[in-house]
C-alpha positions as CSV (number, residue, x, y, z in Angstrom):
1,X,-2.9,-2.2,-14.0
2,X,-3.0,-2.8,-17.7
3,X,-6.8,-3.2,-17.8
4,X,-7.5,0.1,-15.9
5,X,-9.6,2.5,-17.8
6,X,-11.2,5.9,-17.1
7,X,-14.4,4.0,-15.9
8,X,-12.3,2.7,-12.9
9,X,-11.9,6.3,-11.7
10,X,-15.1,6.9,-9.7
11,X,-16.5,9.0,-6.9
12,X,-17.1,6.9,-3.8
13,X,-18.7,8.7,-0.9
14,X,-17.7,12.0,-2.5
15,X,-14.0,11.0,-2.9
16,X,-12.1,10.0,-6.1
17,X,-11.2,6.4,-6.0
18,X,-9.9,3.7,-8.4
19,X,-12.3,0.8,-8.2
20,X,-12.6,-2.5,-9.8
21,X,-12.2,-6.2,-9.3
22,X,-9.0,-8.2,-8.9
23,X,-8.4,-10.4,-11.9
24,X,-6.9,-13.2,-9.8
25,X,-9.8,-13.5,-7.2
26,X,-12.6,-11.3,-8.6
27,X,-12.6,-9.5,-5.3
28,X,-13.6,-5.8,-5.4
29,X,-11.0,-3.2,-4.5
30,X,-11.3,0.5,-3.8
31,X,-8.2,2.7,-3.6
32,X,-8.5,6.4,-2.7
33,X,-6.7,8.6,-5.2
34,X,-3.9,10.5,-3.4
35,X,-2.0,13.6,-4.7
36,X,0.9,11.3,-5.9
37,X,-1.6,9.2,-7.9
38,X,-3.1,12.4,-9.4
39,X,0.4,13.5,-10.4
40,X,1.1,10.2,-12.2
41,X,-2.3,10.3,-14.0
42,X,-1.5,13.9,-15.1
43,X,2.0,12.9,-16.3
44,X,0.7,9.9,-18.3
45,X,-2.6,11.5,-19.3
46,X,-4.9,9.0,-17.7
47,X,-5.0,5.8,-15.6
48,X,-3.1,3.6,-18.1
49,X,0.6,3.7,-17.1
50,X,3.4,2.4,-19.2
51,X,4.2,-1.0,-17.6
52,X,6.6,-3.7,-18.7
53,X,5.3,-7.1,-19.6
54,X,5.0,-9.3,-16.5
55,X,7.7,-11.7,-17.8
56,X,10.1,-8.8,-17.9
57,X,9.0,-7.2,-14.7
58,X,10.9,-9.2,-12.0
59,X,14.1,-9.4,-14.0
60,X,13.9,-5.6,-14.4
61,X,13.3,-5.3,-10.6
62,X,16.5,-7.4,-10.0
63,X,18.5,-5.2,-12.3
64,X,17.3,-2.1,-10.4
65,X,18.0,-3.8,-7.1
66,X,21.6,-4.4,-8.1
67,X,22.1,-1.0,-9.7
68,X,20.8,0.8,-6.6
69,X,22.6,-1.5,-4.2
70,X,19.5,-3.0,-2.4
71,X,20.6,-6.1,-0.6
72,X,17.1,-7.6,-0.2
73,X,15.4,-9.4,-3.0
74,X,12.6,-7.4,-4.6
75,X,9.7,-8.9,-6.6
76,X,6.3,-7.7,-7.8
77,X,4.9,-9.3,-4.6
78,X,7.1,-6.8,-2.6
79,X,4.8,-4.0,-3.8
80,X,1.8,-5.6,-2.2
81,X,3.7,-6.0,1.1
82,X,4.8,-2.4,0.9
83,X,1.3,-1.2,0.2
84,X,-0.1,-3.2,3.1
85,X,2.6,-1.8,5.4
86,X,1.9,1.7,4.2
87,X,-1.9,1.3,4.7
88,X,-1.5,-0.2,8.2
89,X,1.5,1.6,9.7
90,X,1.7,5.0,7.9
91,X,-1.9,5.8,7.1
92,X,-3.3,4.0,10.1
93,X,-6.0,2.1,8.2
94,X,-7.8,-0.7,10.0
95,X,-7.4,-4.3,8.8
96,X,-10.9,-4.1,7.3
97,X,-10.1,-1.0,5.2
98,X,-6.7,-2.4,4.1
99,X,-8.4,-5.6,3.0
100,X,-10.8,-3.5,0.8
101,X,-7.9,-1.4,-0.6
102,X,-5.9,-4.6,-1.5
103,X,-8.9,-6.5,-2.9
104,X,-8.5,-9.3,-0.4
105,X,-11.4,-11.4,0.7
106,X,-10.7,-11.6,4.5
107,X,-8.2,-10.9,7.2
108,X,-6.6,-14.3,6.8
109,X,-5.4,-13.3,3.3
110,X,-3.9,-10.1,4.7
111,X,-1.7,-12.0,7.2
112,X,1.2,-12.6,4.8
113,X,1.4,-8.9,4.0
114,X,1.0,-7.2,7.4
115,X,3.7,-6.3,9.8
116,X,2.6,-3.9,12.5
117,X,5.5,-1.6,13.5
118,X,6.1,0.1,16.8
119,X,5.0,3.5,15.3
120,X,1.5,2.1,14.8
121,X,1.4,0.6,18.3
122,X,2.5,3.9,19.8
123,X,-0.1,5.8,17.7
124,X,-2.9,3.7,19.2
125,X,-1.5,3.3,22.7
126,X,-3.3,5.5,25.2
127,X,-1.1,8.5,25.8
128,X,-2.4,9.0,29.4
129,X,-0.6,5.7,30.3
130,X,2.7,6.9,29.0
131,X,5.3,8.7,31.0
132,X,5.3,12.4,30.0
133,X,9.0,13.2,31.0
134,X,10.9,11.6,28.1
135,X,14.3,13.1,29.1
136,X,14.3,11.6,32.6
137,X,15.4,7.9,32.8
138,X,14.1,6.1,36.0
139,X,17.3,4.1,36.4
140,X,21.0,4.3,35.5
């Protein structure tokens, strides 16, 4: 995030995206700019957001975790899992599209991040195979 610059904001297929290469792997990423991202860029006047130093980041997350009362441990890695979950289960992106958005090299690298939820299953399941009467239970 710290190395983002205005040149990372590009038109791809007529859509605004943040594009670049992951520092860790050198893999290309392409993330469509949503309304929420536009609002953040407007607030901070560009793509450079005020971020804490990496050494301070996880302790800061722990402090937030305890203050807010979150029982689960949160780390910077949690954000990648949350993003993958959002792409797959909320937006309905394919594995291939999620890999590109995350800057992964292949589906095997996505495995630690993905967890398909029932909402996604039901969105893809053929509706003509489902029972239409949801109020009637076939047994008691």
